[in-house]
C-alpha positions as CSV (number, residue, x, y, z in Angstrom):
1,M,-10.5,25.5,24.9
2,K,-7.3,27.2,25.8
3,L,-4.2,27.2,23.7
4,V,-0.7,28.4,24.6
5,T,2.6,28.7,22.8
6,L,5.5,27.2,24.7
7,K,9.2,27.7,24.4
8,P,10.2,25.4,21.5
9,S,11.5,21.9,22.2
10,S,13.8,22.3,19.2
11,P,16.1,25.2,18.5
12,A,15.1,25.1,14.8
13,N,11.5,26.0,15.7
14,R,11.2,29.8,16.1
15,Q,7.4,29.7,16.4
16,G,7.3,27.7,19.7
17,D,5.2,24.6,20.4
18,L,1.4,24.5,20.5
19,A,-0.1,23.1,23.7
20,V,-3.7,22.7,24.9
21,V,-4.2,24.0,28.5
22,S,-6.7,22.7,31.1
23,S,-9.5,25.1,32.1
24,D,-7.9,25.6,35.5
25,N,-4.5,26.6,33.8
26,R,-2.7,23.9,35.8
27,T,-1.9,21.3,33.2
28,A,-1.1,21.3,29.5
29,V,-0.2,18.9,26.8
30,R,1.8,19.5,23.6
31,V,0.0,18.5,20.5
32,P,2.6,18.3,17.6
33,E,0.6,15.4,16.0
34,I,-2.3,17.8,15.5
35,A,-0.5,21.1,14.9
36,P,3.1,22.0,15.7
37,T,2.4,25.7,16.2
38,L,-0.5,28.0,16.9
39,L,0.0,29.6,13.4
40,S,-0.4,26.2,11.7
41,A,-3.5,25.5,13.8
42,L,-5.0,28.9,12.8
43,E,-4.2,28.3,9.1
44,Q,-6.2,25.0,9.2
45,W,-8.7,26.0,12.0
46,S,-11.8,24.5,10.5
47,T,-10.1,21.1,10.2
48,L,-8.1,21.1,13.4
49,R,-10.5,22.7,15.8
50,P,-12.4,19.5,16.6
51,K,-9.2,17.6,17.3
52,L,-7.9,20.3,19.6
53,Q,-11.3,20.4,21.3
54,E,-11.2,16.7,21.9
55,V,-7.8,17.0,23.6
56,A,-9.1,19.9,25.7
57,D,-12.2,17.9,26.8
58,K,-10.1,14.9,27.9
59,L,-7.7,17.2,29.7
60,N,-10.5,19.0,31.5
61,A,-12.2,15.7,32.4
62,G,-9.1,14.6,34.3
63,S,-8.4,11.7,31.9
64,A,-4.9,10.5,31.9
65,M,-3.3,12.3,29.0
66,P,0.1,11.0,27.7
67,G,2.6,13.8,27.8
68,A,0.5,16.1,30.1
69,F,2.6,18.2,32.4
70,D,2.2,21.0,35.1
71,L,2.1,24.3,33.2
72,K,4.6,27.0,34.3
73,F,3.8,30.3,32.7
74,E,7.5,31.2,32.6
75,D,7.7,28.5,29.8
76,T,5.2,30.3,27.6
77,L,5.8,32.7,24.8
78,A,3.7,35.3,23.0
79,P,0.8,33.5,21.1
80,L,2.4,34.2,17.7
81,P,6.1,35.1,18.5
82,F,7.0,35.7,14.8
83,A,3.6,36.5,13.3
84,P,3.5,37.0,9.6
85,G,3.3,40.6,8.4
86,F,2.4,42.6,5.4
87,Y,4.8,45.2,3.9
88,D,4.0,47.6,1.2
89,E,6.5,48.5,-1.5
90,G,8.1,51.2,0.7
91,G,8.8,48.7,3.5
92,V,6.3,50.4,5.8
93,W,4.0,48.3,7.9
94,V,0.4,48.5,6.7
């Protein structure tokens, strides 16, 4: 299973949109009904992994996926564009 973070469809979403990518990297499908962002998917991984895998399997089998589109890598972002951090009391990254 391949996941990607896409440029957000809404300006209010700083984290980008989660999408599942086909094994040949040609097509993808946004999955907001499963998890809106990669961070939310990781936070609930044990619950959401089977659902994401099901989408990946359908996409790789060539099944008609509603909302599937040709993936353009210029539309992608870093996996976690605004990853949570930890700061100590002095404001130094730990």
